[in-house]
N, C-alpha and C positions, 0 to 999 in steps of 0.2 A: 262070289257070294260074300257078303259082309257078315262077320260074326256078331251075334247078339251076346252081350255081356250081361250076366246076371250076378247079383250080390247075395252071398249067404246070409248077410246081416247088414245093419247100418252102422257097424262099428268102424270108426275112423281109419284105423290101420288097414283093414281089408278094403275099404272104399278107395283109399289113396293108391293102394297096390293095383287094384283092378283098373282104375282110371289111367294110371301110368302105363300099365301093360296094354290097354286098349288103344291109347293114343300114340304110343311109341312108333308104330309103323307109319303113322301119318305125320310124324315130326320131321318134315322135310320142307318147311316153309308154307305149308297149307294153313297153318294157324300161328298167330303170333303171341296171343295171351289166352288165359282162361278166366272166365268170370263164374264164380260159384255162388250158390245160395248160402245163407248164413246158418244152416243147420249144423248140429254137432257132428254129423257124419263127415264133414269137411274140416274137422279140427286138425287133421294131419296134412294140411295143404302145403306146408313147406316141403314135405317129402315129394309131392307131385311136382312142385316147382324145381326142386333139385334134380329129380330124375329126367325131366323133360327140358330143363333149361329155359323155362318160360315163366313170365311173371303171372301170378295169380291175383285176381282182384275179387272183391266182394261188393255187392250192391248195398246201399244203405238199408238198414232195417225198415220195413213197412214202406218200401219204395218200389213197387212192382214195375213202374214205368222205366226204371233203369235196366230192366231185364225184359224189354218188349218182345224180343224174339222168343225167349223162353216162355213167357206168359202166353203168347200166341200158340206156340207148339203145345203147351199144356191143354189149351182149349181144343186143339185138333185131336190130341190123344183122347180127350174126353168123349169124342164121337164114337170111340171104340170101347173105352173103359169108363164106365159111369162112376161118378163120385160115390164113395162108400162101398164100392165093389170089393169083394174078397179076392185078393190076388194070389192066394195060396194054391189055387188050382190053375193058374195061368201057365200055359206051356211055353217053352222056348219057341215053338213053331208059331204060336199065336203072337208072341212078342215080335218075332221076325216079320210076320205078315204085316203088322201095324207099322213097324219100322220101314219096310219097303214101300208101303202105301204112302207114308208121309214123305219119304225121301224122293219119291217120284211124282209128287203132286206139284203142278205148276203154281208159282206164287206171284202175285201182282208185284210185290216188293222186289222180286228178282227179274222183272221184265217178262213175266210168264214163263220163265225157265224153272226147272226143278232144282231143289237144293243139291241133288246128285250132280246135275249138269254143271252147276256153278262151282261146286267144291272140287270136282275132278277135271274141270276145264272143258267139258263137253257142252256144246250148245245146240239146242234144238233148231231144226230148219224152220224158216218162216213158213206159215201155212199158205 
C-alpha cells in the first residue's frame, strides 16, 4: 500500500519536509529532477533539493504547457473533486481511493500502461 501524504498547511517549511520525506524511499534512480509550481508553498525548494540530492526546476509563470503531465493529472483529479469543493471533510481514505484510481488508469501517452506499471517497472500483458 502506498501512503497518502497530507499537509497540515501550505507553509513552505512543512511542505518541503513532507515532500522530502515522501520521496526519500523512492530516491533510488526512479526520478532525476523535480518540477514544482510557482506557489509560495514551494519557497523552501532548496531544502528539498539538498535532502534528495536532486535539481528542482520551476515552470515559467503562466505557462501551463510546460507542466503538461501535471495539468492533465489535475483534470483527471477534477473528475473526483469538483472545482470549488470544500476539502476540509476530505478523508485520507477518499484521497487514497483517488490516488489508486489514477495510478492504475492506463494512459495513451504510456502505451496504455498505467503510471504504476511504468514507475515500478511492471508492464501489463498485451490483451
